C-alpha positions as CSV (number, residue, x, y, z in Angstrom):
1,M,-71.8,10.7,7.4
2,P,-69.9,12.5,10.0
3,Y,-66.3,12.0,9.9
4,K,-66.2,10.8,13.4
5,N,-68.4,7.8,12.6
6,Q,-66.4,6.7,9.3
7,R,-63.8,5.0,11.2
8,S,-62.6,3.3,14.4
9,S,-60.5,5.1,17.0
10,Y,-58.8,1.6,17.7
11,T,-57.7,3.2,21.2
12,N,-57.3,-0.4,23.0
13,F,-55.5,-1.8,20.0
14,I,-52.8,1.1,19.8
15,L,-52.3,0.9,23.7
16,I,-51.0,-2.8,23.3
17,F,-48.0,-1.0,21.5
18,V,-47.8,1.9,24.0
19,C,-47.4,-0.9,26.8
20,I,-44.6,-2.7,24.6
21,K,-42.6,0.5,24.4
22,V,-42.8,1.6,27.9
23,A,-42.0,-2.0,29.2
24,L,-38.5,-1.8,26.7
25,N,-37.8,1.7,28.3
26,L,-38.4,0.3,32.1
27,L,-36.4,-2.7,31.3
28,A,-33.2,-0.3,30.7
29,I,-34.3,2.7,32.6
30,S,-31.9,2.4,35.7
31,N,-29.1,0.5,34.0
32,Y,-25.9,2.2,34.6
33,G,-25.7,5.9,35.4
34,F,-26.6,9.1,34.4
35,H,-25.2,10.1,30.8
36,R,-23.3,13.6,31.2
37,D,-25.7,15.6,29.3
38,E,-28.6,14.3,31.5
39,L,-26.6,15.9,34.5
40,L,-26.4,19.2,32.3
41,H,-30.1,19.3,32.0
42,L,-30.9,18.6,35.4
43,A,-28.4,21.1,36.8
44,L,-30.4,23.8,35.0
45,A,-33.3,23.0,37.2
46,D,-31.3,25.0,39.9
47,H,-30.9,28.0,37.5
48,L,-34.4,28.6,36.3
49,D,-34.4,31.2,33.4
50,W,-36.1,31.9,30.0
51,G,-33.2,30.6,28.3
52,Y,-29.9,28.9,28.1
53,K,-26.9,29.1,25.8
54,E,-27.2,25.1,25.0
55,V,-31.2,24.9,25.2
56,P,-34.4,26.8,25.4
57,P,-35.9,26.7,28.9
58,F,-38.4,23.5,28.6
59,I,-36.1,21.0,29.5
60,A,-34.9,23.1,32.8
61,I,-39.0,23.1,33.9
62,V,-39.3,19.5,33.4
63,A,-35.7,18.7,35.5
64,W,-37.5,21.4,38.2
65,L,-40.6,19.3,38.3
66,I,-38.5,15.9,38.6
67,K,-36.2,17.2,41.2
68,A,-39.1,18.7,43.4
69,F,-41.7,16.0,43.0
70,L,-39.6,12.7,42.4
71,G,-36.2,13.1,43.3
72,G,-32.8,12.9,41.8
73,S,-32.8,9.1,40.8
74,V,-32.0,7.9,37.5
75,F,-35.3,6.4,37.3
76,A,-37.0,9.5,38.5
77,A,-34.9,11.7,35.4
78,R,-35.7,9.0,33.0
79,L,-39.6,8.8,33.5
80,F,-40.7,11.7,31.8
81,P,-38.7,10.3,28.4
82,T,-40.4,7.2,28.8
83,I,-43.9,8.4,29.0
84,C,-43.2,10.8,25.9
85,S,-41.7,7.7,24.3
86,G,-45.1,5.8,24.8
87,L,-47.1,9.0,23.6
88,I,-45.2,9.0,20.4
89,I,-46.2,5.3,19.8
90,W,-49.7,6.5,20.7
91,L,-49.8,9.1,18.3
92,T,-48.1,6.9,15.5
93,G,-51.0,4.8,15.9
94,K,-53.4,7.6,15.9
95,I,-51.8,9.2,12.7
96,T,-52.2,5.7,10.9
97,V,-55.9,5.7,11.8
98,E,-56.3,9.5,10.3
99,L,-54.5,8.1,7.0
100,G,-57.1,5.4,6.7
101,G,-55.1,2.5,8.2
102,R,-56.7,-0.4,10.4
103,K,-55.3,-2.8,12.6
104,F,-52.6,-4.0,10.5
105,A,-51.3,-0.8,9.5
106,I,-51.2,0.4,13.1
107,A,-49.4,-2.8,14.2
108,L,-47.0,-2.3,11.4
109,A,-46.3,1.3,11.8
110,C,-45.9,1.1,15.8
111,L,-43.6,-1.9,15.7
112,G,-41.6,-0.2,13.0
113,V,-41.0,2.8,15.3
114,I,-40.9,0.8,18.7
115,F,-38.1,-1.3,17.3
116,S,-36.0,0.9,15.4
117,P,-32.8,1.6,16.2
118,A,-33.2,5.5,16.2
119,F,-35.9,5.5,18.5
120,M,-34.9,3.2,20.9
121,A,-31.6,5.0,21.3
122,T,-33.0,8.6,21.7
123,G,-36.2,7.5,23.5
124,Y,-35.2,7.1,27.2
125,L,-32.6,9.6,28.0
126,F,-33.3,12.9,29.9
127,Q,-32.5,15.2,26.8
128,P,-34.5,17.5,24.7
129,V,-34.4,15.1,22.0
130,V,-37.5,12.7,23.0
131,F,-39.5,16.0,23.7
132,D,-38.8,17.5,20.6
133,Q,-39.9,14.3,18.6
134,L,-43.1,14.2,20.6
135,W,-43.9,17.7,19.5
136,W,-43.2,17.3,15.8
137,V,-45.6,13.9,16.0
138,L,-48.2,16.0,18.0
139,T,-48.2,18.7,15.6
140,V,-48.6,16.2,12.4
141,W,-51.5,14.4,14.3
142,L,-53.1,17.7,14.9
143,L,-52.8,18.7,11.5
144,L,-54.4,15.7,10.3
145,R,-57.2,16.2,12.4
146,Y,-57.8,19.7,11.1
147,V,-57.5,18.4,7.5
148,N,-60.0,15.6,8.2
149,T,-62.4,17.5,10.2
150,Q,-61.8,21.4,9.4
151,A,-62.5,21.9,13.2
152,I,-60.7,25.4,13.9
153,K,-60.0,24.1,17.3
154,Y,-57.1,21.9,15.9
155,L,-55.4,25.0,14.3
156,Y,-55.1,26.6,17.8
157,F,-54.0,23.4,19.5
158,I,-51.0,23.4,16.7
159,G,-50.0,26.9,17.6
160,L,-49.8,25.6,21.4
161,V,-47.7,22.7,20.3
162,L,-45.9,24.6,18.0
163,G,-44.9,27.4,20.7
164,V,-43.9,24.6,23.6
165,G,-42.1,22.9,20.9
166,I,-39.7,25.8,20.0
167,L,-39.3,26.3,23.8
168,T,-38.3,22.4,23.8
169,K,-35.7,22.7,20.9
170,Y,-35.3,25.4,18.0
171,T,-35.5,22.6,15.4
172,M,-39.3,22.8,15.5
173,L,-39.1,26.3,13.9
174,F,-37.5,24.6,10.8
175,F,-40.0,21.6,11.1
176,A,-43.1,24.2,11.1
177,G,-41.5,26.0,8.4
178,A,-41.2,22.9,6.4
179,L,-44.8,21.8,7.2
180,L,-45.9,25.0,6.1
181,L,-44.0,25.3,2.9
182,G,-45.1,22.0,2.2
183,L,-48.6,22.9,2.5
184,A,-48.2,25.9,0.2
185,I,-46.7,23.9,-2.4
186,S,-49.3,21.1,-2.3
187,K,-52.9,21.0,-3.6
188,Q,-54.0,21.7,0.0
189,R,-52.7,25.2,0.0
190,R,-56.1,26.6,0.4
191,L,-56.0,25.7,4.2
192,L,-53.5,28.7,4.5
193,L,-56.1,30.8,3.2
194,N,-58.0,30.3,6.8
195,R,-57.8,33.8,8.8
196,H,-57.1,31.7,11.9
197,V,-53.9,30.7,10.7
198,W,-52.7,34.5,11.8
199,G,-54.1,33.2,15.2
200,V,-52.1,30.4,15.6
201,V,-49.1,31.9,14.6
202,G,-49.7,35.0,17.3
203,M,-50.4,32.3,19.9
204,A,-47.1,30.4,19.2
205,F,-44.9,33.9,19.2
206,L,-46.7,34.8,22.5
207,I,-45.5,31.8,23.9
208,V,-42.1,31.9,22.7
209,L,-41.8,35.7,23.4
210,P,-40.1,35.8,26.7
211,N,-37.3,33.1,25.3
212,F,-36.9,35.8,22.3
213,I,-36.9,38.5,24.6
214,W,-34.2,36.7,26.8
215,Q,-32.2,36.1,23.7
216,I,-32.1,39.7,22.8
217,I,-31.0,40.8,26.3
218,H,-28.3,38.2,26.4
219,H,-26.9,39.0,22.7
220,W,-28.2,36.1,20.9
221,P,-26.4,33.3,22.8
222,V,-28.2,30.8,20.6
223,L,-26.5,32.2,17.5
224,T,-22.9,31.8,19.3
225,H,-23.9,28.3,20.2
226,M,-24.8,27.1,16.8
227,A,-21.7,28.9,15.4
228,E,-19.4,26.8,18.0
229,L,-21.6,23.5,17.2
230,R,-21.2,23.9,13.7
231,T,-17.1,24.4,13.9
232,Q,-16.5,21.9,16.5
233,Q,-18.9,18.9,15.7
234,L,-21.1,19.4,12.3
235,E,-18.3,20.4,10.0
236,Y,-17.4,16.4,10.7
237,V,-21.0,15.4,9.3
238,S,-20.5,14.8,5.7
239,S,-23.6,14.9,3.3
240,V,-23.0,11.2,2.3
241,E,-22.9,10.1,5.8
242,F,-26.1,12.0,6.6
243,I,-27.9,10.6,3.7
244,A,-26.9,7.1,4.4
245,Q,-27.6,7.1,7.8
246,Q,-31.1,8.1,7.5
247,F,-31.3,4.5,5.7
248,M,-29.5,2.9,8.2
249,V,-30.7,4.0,11.7
250,H,-34.3,2.6,11.4
251,G,-33.0,-0.9,10.4
252,V,-34.8,-3.2,8.2
253,A,-38.0,-1.2,9.2
254,V,-36.5,1.3,6.4
255,I,-38.8,-0.3,3.9
256,V,-42.1,0.9,5.9
257,W,-41.0,4.4,6.0
258,L,-39.8,4.6,2.4
259,V,-43.1,3.1,1.1
260,G,-45.1,5.5,3.4
261,F,-43.2,8.3,1.9
262,L,-43.8,7.3,-1.8
263,F,-47.4,6.5,-0.7
264,L,-47.8,10.1,0.2
265,L,-46.1,11.5,-2.4
266,F,-47.7,10.0,-5.5
267,S,-50.8,7.9,-4.1
268,F,-54.2,9.2,-5.3
269,K,-55.9,8.0,-2.2
270,M,-53.6,10.2,0.0
271,R,-53.5,13.3,-1.8
272,K,-54.8,15.2,0.9
273,Y,-51.8,14.5,3.0
274,Q,-49.2,15.0,0.1
275,S,-47.9,18.2,1.9
276,L,-46.2,15.7,4.7
277,A,-44.0,14.0,2.3
278,V,-43.0,17.6,0.7
279,G,-42.2,18.8,4.2
280,Y,-40.2,15.9,4.7
281,V,-38.0,16.5,1.8
282,L,-37.7,20.2,2.5
283,M,-36.7,19.3,6.1
284,F,-34.1,16.7,4.7
285,V,-32.7,19.0,2.4
286,F,-32.4,21.9,4.9
287,L,-30.6,19.5,7.4
288,L,-28.5,18.3,4.5
289,L,-27.3,21.7,3.7
290,M,-26.6,22.7,7.4
291,N,-24.7,19.5,8.1
292,G,-27.1,18.2,10.7
293,K,-26.8,15.4,12.8
294,N,-29.0,12.5,12.0
295,Y,-31.2,12.6,14.9
296,Y,-32.2,16.1,14.2
297,L,-35.0,14.4,11.5
298,F,-35.9,11.5,13.7
299,G,-39.1,13.4,14.8
300,A,-40.4,13.3,10.9
301,Y,-40.5,9.7,10.6
302,P,-43.5,8.5,12.5
303,M,-45.7,10.0,10.0
304,L,-43.8,8.2,7.1
305,F,-44.2,4.9,9.2
306,A,-47.9,5.5,9.5
307,A,-48.4,6.0,6.0
308,G,-45.9,2.9,5.2
309,G,-48.4,0.8,7.5
310,Y,-51.3,2.2,5.5
311,G,-49.6,1.3,2.3
312,F,-48.7,-2.2,2.9
313,E,-52.2,-2.8,4.4
314,R,-53.6,-1.7,1.1
315,W,-51.0,-4.1,-1.0
316,I,-51.3,-7.5,1.4
317,K,-54.8,-6.9,1.6
318,S,-56.4,-10.2,3.8
319,N,-53.5,-12.6,3.2
320,I,-52.9,-13.3,6.9
321,A,-49.7,-15.5,6.6
322,L,-47.7,-12.5,4.4
323,R,-48.9,-10.1,7.0
324,V,-47.4,-12.0,9.8
325,V,-44.3,-12.6,8.0
326,M,-44.2,-8.7,7.4
327,L,-44.6,-7.8,11.0
328,A,-41.7,-10.0,11.8
329,L,-39.4,-8.8,9.2
330,V,-39.6,-5.5,10.6
331,T,-39.5,-6.7,14.2
332,I,-37.0,-9.6,14.7
333,P,-33.8,-8.1,13.0
334,N,-34.0,-5.0,15.2
335,L,-34.8,-7.0,18.0
336,I,-31.3,-8.8,17.5
337,I,-29.5,-5.4,17.9
338,L,-31.2,-4.3,20.9
339,P,-28.5,-4.4,23.3
340,L,-26.4,-2.0,21.0
341,V,-29.0,0.9,21.1
342,L,-30.7,0.3,24.4
343,P,-29.1,-0.7,27.7
344,V,-30.6,-3.7,28.7
345,L,-27.6,-5.8,29.4
346,P,-24.9,-5.2,32.0
347,L,-21.7,-3.2,31.2
348,K,-19.7,-6.2,30.5
349,P,-21.7,-8.2,28.0
350,T,-22.6,-4.8,26.4
351,L,-19.2,-4.1,25.8
352,A,-18.7,-7.6,24.2
353,V,-21.7,-6.9,22.3
354,F,-20.1,-3.8,20.8
355,K,-16.9,-5.3,20.3
356,Y,-18.4,-8.2,18.1
357,A,-20.4,-5.6,16.2
358,N,-17.5,-3.4,15.4
359,S,-15.4,-6.5,14.3
360,N,-18.0,-8.5,12.2
361,V,-20.9,-6.2,11.4
362,H,-19.1,-3.2,9.7
363,F,-22.2,-1.2,8.6
364,L,-23.2,-0.8,12.3
365,S,-19.7,0.9,12.9
366,F,-21.3,4.3,12.8
367,L,-23.0,3.6,15.8
368,T,-19.7,4.1,17.8
369,R,-17.9,6.8,15.7
370,W,-18.0,9.8,17.9
371,Q,-17.3,13.5,16.5
372,D,-13.6,12.9,16.7
373,Q,-14.3,10.3,14.0
374,K,-12.6,7.7,15.9
375,Q,-13.9,4.4,16.7
376,H,-15.0,3.8,20.7
377,P,-16.1,1.0,23.1
378,L,-19.6,2.1,23.1
379,R,-22.0,4.5,21.6
380,K,-21.6,8.3,22.2
381,I,-25.2,8.5,24.0
382,M,-24.6,5.3,26.2
383,P,-24.7,6.2,29.6
384,I,-21.8,5.0,31.3
385,C,-21.3,6.9,34.4
């Protein structure tokens, strides 16, 4: 039977969760003012170039489009991140389907990502982070489509996404390398023998070439920026803190991605996709050694949530009551801490929530610990202008 006839696409069902994510973002989209980083990225639109010291050029192009067609309001600036956040949920659902999951698996994976504090916090500000996450998740979905269908077009789509992803944030280079090594180590290494792989690499290189030339002409400002970042910020990130936060930033939904990771790594039924787990480990170790910030790895988690949804669906089978309990477990506790990560309340109530959390919920203290290692009234990325 052709692959396309073997499983439902669950399109309408996935759209329900996309709407939930978009609605949450819209609830917070215009609260407070711009974050200082948003102002930086919007200012780049007035100085279009093939590169900047802090970031590649993609965010400047998006900023130019926003200013040209939507104006300079807070709502306009955060509309694109909101769309990207919805697309991440859409792709999480589609990845779950590619792994063999059905409705319960899709619901568990999508709700896990929607109410994960990590994705609520990074999915609404106008920063490269949410766009970077989108390209990571899209790359995984295209890779799974290629593994499942053997259709060459998905390889070239991957090349296109990799090129745009590198122009968005250079972490895409490391993620692509981790996936490539994951494939080489896994039993799916034969996929790399396809001659079209070189075409994919060439396509990505051509897309990135203008930025590469810009870096050469300007004496590699990216290296200067990385050196400054490492001495001024990353040196304060300890290995223990990085590891601990990977287990804390998703709240109770951590159980979903952990199960997903184990399923990808050890399940016989998911042996075709084992390279995803290996790629995650390689990326984790790389960022650990480089003193990376916790959010650098966030884009890798939707694929693990998708695998976790599939794993729980196989375990729970048709027990409706237990499924409802599981969905509530990964949703309600994270929903309670929603005001800490998404500005859905006015400033004074938000400050009160943070004050209470700092005094009574000590394991959340990392939320308000900035790079100076001191506690502050709000998270660093909360817009308060």
